[in-house]
N, C-alpha and C positions, 0 to 999 in steps of 0.2 A: 526539327526532325531528331528522333532518338538515334544515337550512335552507340554501338555496342563495344565497350572497352574490355580488355582482358587485364585484370589487375592481380591475378594470382595464378601460379602454375605449380602443380605438384606432379612429379614424375618418379616412377619406379620402372627401370628398364634394364635389359642386359648390358647396355652401354654405360650404366651408372645411374645412381639415384640423384635427382635434381638436374636442372637444365645445364648448369655449368659443367658437371661431370660428363653428361651425355654429349654436349657440344665438343668437349675435348676428345672424346672417343671418336666422334664422327670426323673431326678435323685430322686426327692422326691417321685415319684410314685403316687402322689395325682391327681385324675382325674379332668380334666378341662371341662368335658362333663356335660351339664346341660339341663334343660328343655328349649325348644325354646321360646324366648320372642320377636322375631321379627315379628311374625304373629301368628294367632290362629292355632295351630297344634293339637288341641284336637281330631280331627276326623281322623288323620293319624295313621297308625299302629305303628309308632315310632315318638314321639314328643321330642326327645333329639338330641342334636348336639353340636359340638364344635364351639363356637362363639368368634370371635376375638374382643379384646378390642381396637377398632380402630374407630376414628372419623375423617372422611375425611377433615372436615373443619379446623382441627388443622394443617394440613400439605399441603393442596392443595388449589388453588385459587377457589373462588366461581363460576366463569364462567365455569371453567372446570368441577366442580362437577355437575352443572346444566345440562350439555350436555352429561354426561357419566354415566355409571352404576357403582355400587359398585365394581364389579370385576375389572374394569379399575382403580378405585381409589386404590384398594389393590395392583395391579401390579405396578402402578406408584410409590407408596410409597416405595415398596420393591426395585424397580429399583433405585430410588434415594438413598436409604440406601446402596445398593451395590456399587454404584459409589463413594459415600463418603468413604465407608470402603476401597475401592481399591485406593483411591486418584487419581481418573481419572475424568477429565472433557473433554467431547467431544469438539474438536476444540482447545484443549490445549495439553494434553498428547497424544491424538489420533485424526487423521484427520477424519472429518465426513464421508468421503468415505471409510474409513478403519474401521468403527465401524458397528456392526451388532446387531440384536435383534432376538431371538428365544423364543417363548412363547408357552407353552402347556396349553390347556383349554378344558373343556368338554361342559359345559352348556351355556356359554356366559352370557349375561346380562338380565336375566329374571325379576329381580326386577324392572328395568326401563321399560321393555317391557310390563309387566303385568299392571303397573300403567297407561301407555298410551293406551293400548288396552281397559282397563276399561273405560277410557274417551271416546274412540271411540264409544262404545256401549251405553254409558249413555248420552253423550252430543253431539256426532257427530264428523265428521272428522276434523273440524276446531279447535277443542279443543286439538288435539293431538300434542305433541311436534314435531317440525321439525327435531329433532335429533333422533327420533324413529328408523329411518332406519340405523343409524350409531352407536347407543349406545348398541344394544343388541348382535350384531354378534361377534363370538369368536375372530376375528382379531382386534377388537376395542382396546384392551389393547396394542397389539404390535404396532398398528398405532399411538396411542397417546404417547407412549414412544418415538417413532422415532421423532414425531413432537416436543415434549417437549425438546429433547436434540439435535435436528438437525442431527439425524443419517441418513446417506444416503447409507450405505452399505447393505449387504444381510439381509433381514428381512422376517420371516415366522411365521405362527401360525400352531400348530400341534393339531389335534383333533383325538386322538386315545384312547378314553375312559380314564381309570385311568392310562394308560401308557403315557399320553400326555406329562407330564413334563419330563419324561425320554427321550422321543423322542427329545424334545427341547434341552436338554443338549447334547445328542449325536450329533445332527446336528450343534449345536454351536461349539462343539469340532472339528467336521469335517471341519467347516469353518476356524478354526485356523490352523489345520494341512495342509489343501490345500492352504493356503496362501490367502484365500478370504477376510480375515479381520485380523486386529491386536488385536482388542478387541471385544468380543461378550457378550452382556447381554443375559443370557439364564436361563430359569426356567419355573415356572408354576404358575397358579392362579386359584382360584375358589371361587364363591360366590353363593352357591346353596340355600340360605335361603330365598326363596320366595315360595308362595303357589304352583305355577306351577312347579318350579324347584324341590321342594320336592316331588311333585306328580310323576314326572318323575323317581326319585330314588325309590319311593315306587313301582310303576308299573314294574320297572325292576326286582323286587324281591330281591333287595340287603338289604333292611332295616330289622333289627330284629323286632320281634313283642314285643311291650312293654305292659305288662299286668298291671292292676291297682296295684299301690303300688310298682312297680318295680323302684329301684333306677336308675336314668339315668346313673350314673357313672359306673354301673355294666353291661351295655348292650353290650358293645363291648368286645368280648372274643376271640381273635385270638388263634387258635390251642387248645382251651379248649374243653372239652367234651360237654359243654353247648353252643358251638358256634351256632349262629343262624342268622348272618348277620353283616353288617357294619354300624357303626355310623359315619356319615360324618360330615365335618366341613368346615369352610371357611378360606381362607388365601392365602398368596402368598410367594413364595421363588424365588429370582432371584440371580444368580451368575454373577460375572465378570470373564470371561475366557480370557486368553491371553497366548501367547507363553512364556514358562518358562524362556528362555534366555532373552527375552525382559523385562519380569517382574523383573528379577534380575538386569538387567542393569539400571533400573530406581529406584531401591531400594525399590520395593514394598514388602509388607508382603505377604507371601505365606501360604494360609490356607491348601493347599494340591494340589494334582494332580488328574486329571481324566485320568487314564492310559488305561483303557480297556472298551469296550462296544460291545454289540451285540443285535440283535433283531431276533426273529423268530415268525412265525404265525402257530398256531395249524391247522387251516383249517379243523376243525372237524365237527361242526354243525352250521348252520346259527343262529346268535344271541345268541349262547351259548359260554361260556367263555373258557372252557378247554377240552382237550382230556384226557381220564381217566388215562393214565400211567404216565404223567409228563415228558415223554421222550423229547418232543419238547422244553419245558422250560429248561430241563437239557442241551440241545444243545446250548441254548442261554447263559447259565451260563458258559459252557466250552468255547464258542466262545469269551466271554468277557475276561475270564482269559487268553486265548491264545493270544489275541490281546495285553493285558497288560503285557505279559511276566511273568505272576504270576502263580505259581504252586498251586494246590488246598491245598497242605500241608502247604503253607505259609499264607493262609487266616486267619485273626484274628477273624473275626465275619461276620455273614450274617444279614443284616437288611432286613427282609422278607417283602413281599407284605402283608401277614397276614390279609386277608380281613374279617376273621370270618365267611365266607360263607363255609359250610362244604366241598363241592366238591373242592373248590379252596384251602382250607387249606390242604386237604389230598393230592391232586396232587402236590402242592408245596413241601410238605414234601417228596413225592416220588422223585421229581426232585433233591432235596437237598441230599437225601440219595444216589441217583445214582452218584452224583458228588463227595460228600465228605464222603460217607459211609465207605470207606476203611481206613480213618484216625483213628489211635488207640485212639487219644485224642479227636476225634470229633471236631466240629466247633460250637461255640456258635451261636445260632439263637435267634434274638429278634425282637419285634414289638413295638417300643416305641410309635408309633402313637395311640396305645390303650389308652394312657393318654389323648390325645387331639382331636382324631378323624382322620378319613381318609380324606385328603384334595383333593381327586380326581386329577385334573390336577397339583396341587402343591405337591402331596404326595411324589413322588420320589425325587424332589429337597430338600424337608425338611428332608427326610431320609438321603440323601447324606450329608447335613450339619451336622446332628447329628452323622453320621458315622465318619466323619473327627474329630469331637470333641471327640468322644468316643475313637477312636484309639490314638489320641494324649494324652488323659488322662489315657489310659490303664484301662478303666472302661466301661463295657458293661451294659447298663441299662436293668432292668428286664421288662418283658411284663406284663402289668397290667391285672388283672382279670383272670390270668392263674393259677387256683387252681389245676385242674386235667386234664392233657393233653388228647386229644381225643385218643382213642385206635388206634394202628397201625401206630403211627408217630415215626419212627425210627430216630429222630433228637435230638440234644442236645439243648433243649429250656432253655433260661434263665428265671427263674421264682422265685418269692418271693423276692429275694434281688439282687442288681446289682452284677456283677462279675468282679473281678480284673483280668486283663490279661496283657501280656507283651505289653508295648506301642509301637506305630510306625508300627504296622503290617497293611497290606492292608485289606480293607473291601469290601464286595459285597453288592450291593443294588438291589433288585428285584422289578419289577413293571409289572402289568398285566392288560389287558383290555378285554372288550367284543370282541367276535370273535376270542379269543385265541391269542391276541396280547401280546407277551412277550418281555420285555426289561430288560437288565442286565447291571449294571455299576460296574466298579472296581475303587476304590479310594485309593490313598496313602496319608498319612498325611505329 
């Protein structure tokens, strides 16, 4: 049976670039969320975000930067980092036809698009960049990664709201299991920090309302009684996936395995996220555990979606209780992204990377800003201090999107 190994991880996040730096940020519990300084956000309901310390010119060619948006820059830097981490060069360790790319993204490249549309209305059509048509659309990151590395195998972009990155990991793993590729770059990316991109998030109703004097670091409160929305951020997370046997034969390091996955759709209300009982999400969790051959009693921790949107928090808690509620010891539930922001299309891959590190270290990070859990949540939330657990146990990562899109991953270190 084919087993899917993770042999490379590339991360660009508000909590730091690379898994080591991000892990240190999450362990410290010190928030990386701050006032937006990339554009004037004064008139938005929320002017706080997770902003990555990333300068494209430091790592990418000027010509590429000129014709692409920041979300592509982030994705390409993360992909390059993942390949270096895995010790893979396309055309050397893997044939171009046997390499693939799967990327999850929600908003595309609106920073580039807004700049060029402004030129259109102010100066006319001839002032608009010829790359406008190719820089903004969500598949731009996937396409440029393929071009840069000469990848000629299966390549897809997944737009499934905040579950996009989870979908990319699932389809990357399926490509390995089905023998469609020997190596797949899979993950997600998001760069929502532009006036229009941020407006889309505001009109969705996802953002918390920031009152005068509110500390930006305290706005994102998953599962807390004061939860009122999600603070988003920018970043990218790309994995190198390959067959475990193949990885071992070439002497690759193994960060862990993606053993189980499942998706379900609530189909409850148009443009609404969840059905009220959490039962359909629970089915996705059970499906992922079953596929991975993992008993609920063996799970070491859950890295929850934890949006901070009350109805999503409550229904996620219902689902977790339905699956794990009979365990006498409970299962630790955490939302480390409260430290650095929800990265939309990159959120699930970042959680997966942290889940692998946490399981290996035997340490579950606490959820920031969780002072008083919302009433009625019958789950074991990790709050205040990180929690020591037995190392090496499987972890569950949950991701959800608009329209009731549910995705669940099971990872083994």
